[in-house]
N, CA, C and O atoms as a GROMACS GRO file, in nm:
protein
  276
    1MET      N    1  -2.202  -2.294  21.498
    1MET     CA    2  -2.293  -2.313  21.411
    1MET      C    3  -2.351  -2.451  21.346
    1MET      O    4  -2.276  -2.546  21.327
    2THR      N    5  -2.445  -2.454  21.324
    2THR     CA    6  -2.534  -2.569  21.292
    2THR      C    7  -2.483  -2.594  21.105
    2THR      O    8  -2.478  -2.534  20.997
    3THR      N    9  -2.455  -2.724  21.167
    3THR     CA   10  -2.407  -2.802  20.983
    3THR      C   11  -2.531  -2.832  20.902
    3THR      O   12  -2.637  -2.843  20.963
    4TYR      N   13  -2.530  -2.847  20.771
    4TYR     CA   14  -2.628  -2.875  20.700
    4TYR      C   15  -2.685  -3.016  20.703
    4TYR      O   16  -2.779  -3.070  20.646
    5GLU      N   17  -2.617  -3.046  20.767
    5GLU     CA   18  -2.654  -3.221  20.819
    5GLU      C   19  -2.728  -3.220  20.937
    5GLU      O   20  -2.824  -3.297  20.945
    6GLU      N   21  -2.699  -3.140  21.040
    6GLU     CA   22  -2.830  -3.086  21.153
    6GLU      C   23  -2.931  -3.051  21.100
    6GLU      O   24  -3.038  -3.098  21.139
    7ILE      N   25  -2.926  -2.963  20.999
    7ILE     CA   26  -3.078  -2.914  20.962
    7ILE      C   27  -3.102  -3.045  20.862
    7ILE      O   28  -3.177  -3.122  20.921
    8GLN      N   29  -3.066  -3.097  20.736
    8GLN     CA   30  -3.138  -3.182  20.725
    8GLN      C   31  -3.195  -3.308  20.808
    8GLN      O   32  -3.301  -3.365  20.780
    9THR      N   33  -3.113  -3.342  20.908
    9THR     CA   34  -3.144  -3.438  21.009
    9THR      C   35  -3.319  -3.370  21.087
    9THR      O   36  -3.420  -3.435  21.113
   10TYR      N   37  -3.302  -3.279  21.098
   10TYR     CA   38  -3.437  -3.206  21.181
   10TYR      C   39  -3.521  -3.222  21.099
   10TYR      O   40  -3.621  -3.288  21.126
   11ILE      N   41  -3.492  -3.135  20.913
   11ILE     CA   42  -3.618  -3.187  20.866
   11ILE      C   43  -3.703  -3.306  20.838
   11ILE      O   44  -3.825  -3.319  20.826
   12LYS      N   45  -3.576  -3.414  20.830
   12LYS     CA   46  -3.672  -3.536  20.826
   12LYS      C   47  -3.742  -3.563  20.939
   12LYS      O   48  -3.863  -3.586  20.932
   13GLN      N   49  -3.699  -3.564  21.015
   13GLN     CA   50  -3.731  -3.595  21.159
   13GLN      C   51  -3.889  -3.530  21.199
   13GLN      O   52  -3.985  -3.584  21.253
   14LYS      N   53  -3.870  -3.398  21.150
   14LYS     CA   54  -4.006  -3.322  21.157
   14LYS      C   55  -4.081  -3.375  21.092
   14LYS      O   56  -4.174  -3.441  21.139
   15TYR      N   57  -4.057  -3.357  20.951
   15TYR     CA   58  -4.165  -3.331  20.843
   15TYR      C   59  -4.164  -3.478  20.731
   15TYR      O   60  -4.243  -3.506  20.642
   16GLY      N   61  -4.048  -3.547  20.776
   16GLY     CA   62  -4.074  -3.642  20.677
   16GLY      C   63  -3.997  -3.638  20.543
   16GLY      O   64  -3.976  -3.726  20.459
   17ILE      N   65  -3.958  -3.496  20.548
   17ILE     CA   66  -3.861  -3.466  20.387
   17ILE      C   67  -3.788  -3.494  20.336
   17ILE      O   68  -3.858  -3.585  20.289
   18THR      N   69  -3.673  -3.513  20.278
   18THR     CA   70  -3.546  -3.471  20.307
   18THR      C   71  -3.545  -3.348  20.158
   18THR      O   72  -3.620  -3.331  20.061
   19VAL      N   73  -3.423  -3.284  20.205
   19VAL     CA   74  -3.400  -3.167  20.166
   19VAL      C   75  -3.247  -3.112  20.102
   19VAL      O   76  -3.162  -3.074  20.183
   20LYS      N   77  -3.224  -3.112  19.988
   20LYS     CA   78  -3.085  -3.077  19.924
   20LYS      C   79  -2.998  -2.985  19.964
   20LYS      O   80  -3.024  -2.865  19.951
   21THR      N   81  -2.884  -3.029  20.019
   21THR     CA   82  -2.799  -2.890  20.075
   21THR      C   83  -2.812  -2.765  19.996
   21THR      O   84  -2.825  -2.654  20.047
   22CYS      N   85  -2.808  -2.794  19.844
   22CYS     CA   86  -2.820  -2.652  19.787
   22CYS      C   87  -2.935  -2.596  19.815
   22CYS      O   88  -2.927  -2.475  19.794
   23TRP      N   89  -3.037  -2.629  19.852
   23TRP     CA   90  -3.154  -2.590  19.882
   23TRP      C   91  -3.138  -2.497  20.017
   23TRP      O   92  -3.187  -2.384  20.023
   24ILE      N   93  -3.072  -2.550  20.112
   24ILE     CA   94  -3.062  -2.472  20.232
   24ILE      C   95  -2.977  -2.380  20.216
   24ILE      O   96  -3.003  -2.275  20.275
   25ALA      N   97  -2.830  -2.387  20.120
   25ALA     CA   98  -2.755  -2.246  20.086
   25ALA      C   99  -2.800  -2.141  20.013
   25ALA      O  100  -2.760  -2.024  20.017
   26HIS      N  101  -2.974  -2.237  19.877
   26HIS     CA  102  -3.015  -2.101  19.804
   26HIS      C  103  -3.085  -2.031  19.947
   26HIS      O  104  -3.062  -1.913  19.975
   27VAL      N  105  -3.160  -2.106  20.022
   27VAL     CA  106  -3.251  -2.049  20.113
   27VAL      C  107  -3.172  -1.938  20.247
   27VAL      O  108  -3.234  -1.846  20.300
   28LYS      N  109  -3.067  -1.966  20.272
   28LYS     CA  110  -2.944  -1.869  20.355
   28LYS      C  111  -2.936  -1.742  20.269
   28LYS      O  112  -2.962  -1.625  20.296
   29GLU      N  113  -2.886  -1.806  20.144
   29GLU     CA  114  -2.893  -1.663  20.050
   29GLU      C  115  -2.971  -1.541  20.039
   29GLU      O  116  -2.949  -1.420  20.036
   30LEU      N  117  -3.099  -1.645  20.034
   30LEU     CA  118  -3.255  -1.538  20.078
   30LEU      C  119  -3.246  -1.468  20.222
   30LEU      O  120  -3.209  -1.353  20.244
   31CYS      N  121  -3.277  -1.536  20.290
   31CYS     CA  122  -3.256  -1.491  20.466
   31CYS      C  123  -3.128  -1.372  20.484
   31CYS      O  124  -3.123  -1.300  20.584
   32GLY      N  125  -3.042  -1.366  20.387
   32GLY     CA  126  -2.907  -1.257  20.371
   32GLY      C  127  -2.820  -1.332  20.480
   32GLY      O  128  -2.736  -1.258  20.530
   33LEU      N  129  -2.820  -1.472  20.533
   33LEU     CA  130  -2.680  -1.508  20.535
   33LEU      C  131  -2.565  -1.597  20.463
   33LEU      O  132  -2.611  -1.686  20.392
   34ASN      N  133  -2.450  -1.590  20.468
   34ASN     CA  134  -2.384  -1.641  20.413
   34ASN      C  135  -2.336  -1.742  20.403
   34ASN      O  136  -2.282  -1.796  20.499
   35PRO      N  137  -2.347  -1.812  20.250
   35PRO     CA  138  -2.362  -1.973  20.278
   35PRO      C  139  -2.216  -2.046  20.219
   35PRO      O  140  -2.193  -2.026  20.100
   36LYS      N  141  -2.141  -2.107  20.276
   36LYS     CA  142  -2.048  -2.143  20.178
   36LYS      C  143  -2.092  -2.187  20.033
   36LYS      O  144  -2.191  -2.246  19.990
   37ILE      N  145  -1.963  -2.126  19.965
   37ILE     CA  146  -1.964  -2.182  19.820
   37ILE      C  147  -1.897  -2.302  19.783
   37ILE      O  148  -1.778  -2.321  19.806
   38ALA      N  149  -1.984  -2.394  19.717
   38ALA     CA  150  -1.950  -2.542  19.689
   38ALA      C  151  -1.848  -2.556  19.605
   38ALA      O  152  -1.847  -2.482  19.507
   39VAL      N  153  -1.755  -2.637  19.622
   39VAL     CA  154  -1.608  -2.612  19.532
   39VAL      C  155  -1.681  -2.656  19.343
   39VAL      O  156  -1.631  -2.610  19.240
   40ASN      N  157  -1.786  -2.740  19.346
   40ASN     CA  158  -1.846  -2.762  19.225
   40ASN      C  159  -1.936  -2.694  19.179
   40ASN      O  160  -1.990  -2.730  19.075
   41ARG      N  161  -1.970  -2.586  19.238
   41ARG     CA  162  -2.080  -2.473  19.182
   41ARG      C  163  -2.033  -2.417  19.078
   41ARG      O  164  -1.947  -2.332  19.099
   42GLN      N  165  -2.074  -2.446  18.927
   42GLN     CA  166  -2.005  -2.344  18.832
   42GLN      C  167  -1.999  -2.231  18.827
   42GLN      O  168  -1.902  -2.160  18.801
   43SER      N  169  -2.151  -2.190  18.861
   43SER     CA  170  -2.167  -2.035  18.878
   43SER      C  171  -2.234  -1.940  18.976
   43SER      O  172  -2.349  -1.968  19.009
   44LEU      N  173  -2.180  -1.839  19.025
   44LEU     CA  174  -2.174  -1.793  19.101
   44LEU      C  175  -2.304  -1.712  19.127
   44LEU      O  176  -2.325  -1.671  19.241
   45THR      N  177  -2.401  -1.684  19.015
   45THR     CA  178  -2.466  -1.583  18.998
   45THR      C  179  -2.645  -1.680  18.944
   45THR      O  180  -2.762  -1.640  18.934
   46ARG      N  181  -2.590  -1.791  18.927
   46ARG     CA  182  -2.680  -1.900  18.819
   46ARG      C  183  -2.709  -2.018  18.960
   46ARG      O  184  -2.607  -2.068  19.008
   47ARG      N  185  -2.819  -2.052  19.011
   47ARG     CA  186  -2.818  -2.217  19.043
   47ARG      C  187  -2.911  -2.268  18.970
   47ARG      O  188  -3.014  -2.212  18.931
   48LYS      N  189  -2.872  -2.388  18.950
   48LYS     CA  190  -2.889  -2.514  18.864
   48LYS      C  191  -2.986  -2.599  18.966
   48LYS      O  192  -3.000  -2.715  18.927
   49HIS      N  193  -3.054  -2.570  19.082
   49HIS     CA  194  -3.089  -2.631  19.151
   49HIS      C  195  -3.190  -2.538  19.234
   49HIS      O  196  -3.236  -2.602  19.328
   50PRO      N  197  -3.219  -2.457  19.230
   50PRO     CA  198  -3.297  -2.357  19.354
   50PRO      C  199  -3.388  -2.439  19.400
   50PRO      O  200  -3.434  -2.550  19.376
   51CYS      N  201  -3.406  -2.322  19.498
   51CYS     CA  202  -3.504  -2.417  19.628
   51CYS      C  203  -3.626  -2.471  19.587
   51CYS      O  204  -3.631  -2.359  19.537
   52PRO      N  205  -3.731  -2.529  19.558
   52PRO     CA  206  -3.883  -2.559  19.517
   52PRO      C  207  -3.947  -2.423  19.688
   52PRO      O  208  -3.921  -2.422  19.809
   53SER      N  209  -4.049  -2.318  19.578
   53SER     CA  210  -4.118  -2.257  19.660
   53SER      C  211  -4.220  -2.296  19.768
   53SER      O  212  -4.300  -2.222  19.825
   54ASN      N  213  -4.196  -2.460  19.789
   54ASN     CA  214  -4.294  -2.482  19.907
   54ASN      C  215  -4.211  -2.548  19.962
   54ASN      O  216  -4.262  -2.652  20.004
   55LYS      N  217  -4.073  -2.537  19.992
   55LYS     CA  218  -3.986  -2.625  20.088
   55LYS      C  219  -3.893  -2.505  20.147
   55LYS      O  220  -3.804  -2.545  20.222
   56ILE      N  221  -3.898  -2.368  20.126
   56ILE     CA  222  -3.860  -2.236  20.128
   56ILE      C  223  -3.898  -2.231  20.336
   56ILE      O  224  -3.825  -2.219  20.434
   57ALA      N  225  -4.059  -2.249  20.314
   57ALA     CA  226  -4.088  -2.196  20.478
   57ALA      C  227  -4.013  -2.298  20.570
   57ALA      O  228  -3.939  -2.283  20.667
   58ILE      N  229  -4.058  -2.408  20.503
   58ILE     CA  230  -3.990  -2.521  20.592
   58ILE      C  231  -3.841  -2.510  20.624
   58ILE      O  232  -3.827  -2.516  20.746
   59ILE      N  233  -3.755  -2.501  20.576
   59ILE     CA  234  -3.613  -2.473  20.601
   59ILE      C  235  -3.557  -2.316  20.636
   59ILE      O  236  -3.448  -2.271  20.670
   60LYS      N  237  -3.679  -2.263  20.612
   60LYS     CA  238  -3.677  -2.102  20.710
   60LYS      C  239  -3.729  -2.145  20.885
   60LYS      O  240  -3.686  -2.095  20.990
   61GLU      N  241  -3.805  -2.223  20.872
   61GLU     CA  242  -3.832  -2.251  21.040
   61GLU      C  243  -3.750  -2.326  21.072
   61GLU      O  244  -3.703  -2.295  21.181
   62ALA      N  245  -3.685  -2.462  21.004
   62ALA     CA  246  -3.547  -2.508  21.045
   62ALA      C  247  -3.449  -2.425  21.114
   62ALA      O  248  -3.387  -2.466  21.212
   63PHE      N  249  -3.434  -2.299  21.060
   63PHE     CA  250  -3.336  -2.210  21.057
   63PHE      C  251  -3.323  -2.113  21.196
   63PHE      O  252  -3.228  -2.062  21.256
   64LYS      N  253  -3.537  -2.114  21.222
   64LYS     CA  254  -3.541  -2.061  21.352
   64LYS      C  255  -3.554  -2.154  21.454
   64LYS      O  256  -3.569  -2.103  21.565
   65HIS      N  257  -3.553  -2.277  21.450
   65HIS     CA  258  -3.554  -2.368  21.540
   65HIS      C  259  -3.439  -2.387  21.569
   65HIS      O  260  -3.429  -2.450  21.675
   66PHE      N  261  -3.302  -2.348  21.502
   66PHE     CA  262  -3.179  -2.374  21.517
   66PHE      C  263  -3.092  -2.215  21.589
   66PHE      O  264  -2.984  -2.198  21.645
   67ARG      N  265  -3.190  -2.136  21.554
   67ARG     CA  266  -3.202  -1.940  21.618
   67ARG      C  267  -3.065  -1.912  21.539
   67ARG      O  268  -2.961  -1.874  21.592
   68MET      N  269  -3.087  -1.941  21.388
   68MET     CA  270  -3.017  -1.890  21.242
   68MET      C  271  -3.050  -1.731  21.211
   68MET      O  272  -2.992  -1.624  21.192
   69ILE      N  273  -3.160  -1.781  21.218
   69ILE     CA  274  -3.257  -1.603  21.192
   69ILE      C  275  -3.306  -1.599  21.300
   69ILE      O  276  -3.378  -1.504  21.332
   0.00000   0.00000   0.00000
């Protein structure tokens, strides 16, 4: 299984941007994948830092690269 760090590194190298792990988890939920629940997450129904809409496609492309979707 691909780690969040591997996804972050891939996106940084390909696009030159840094993505937060919470954004990756949010997009995983949007794609129907089961993200790990962070120990410091305050609410299971609300996100403090949802993924910005302009980063969703980039993260999904990384998922495709790693054959997660």
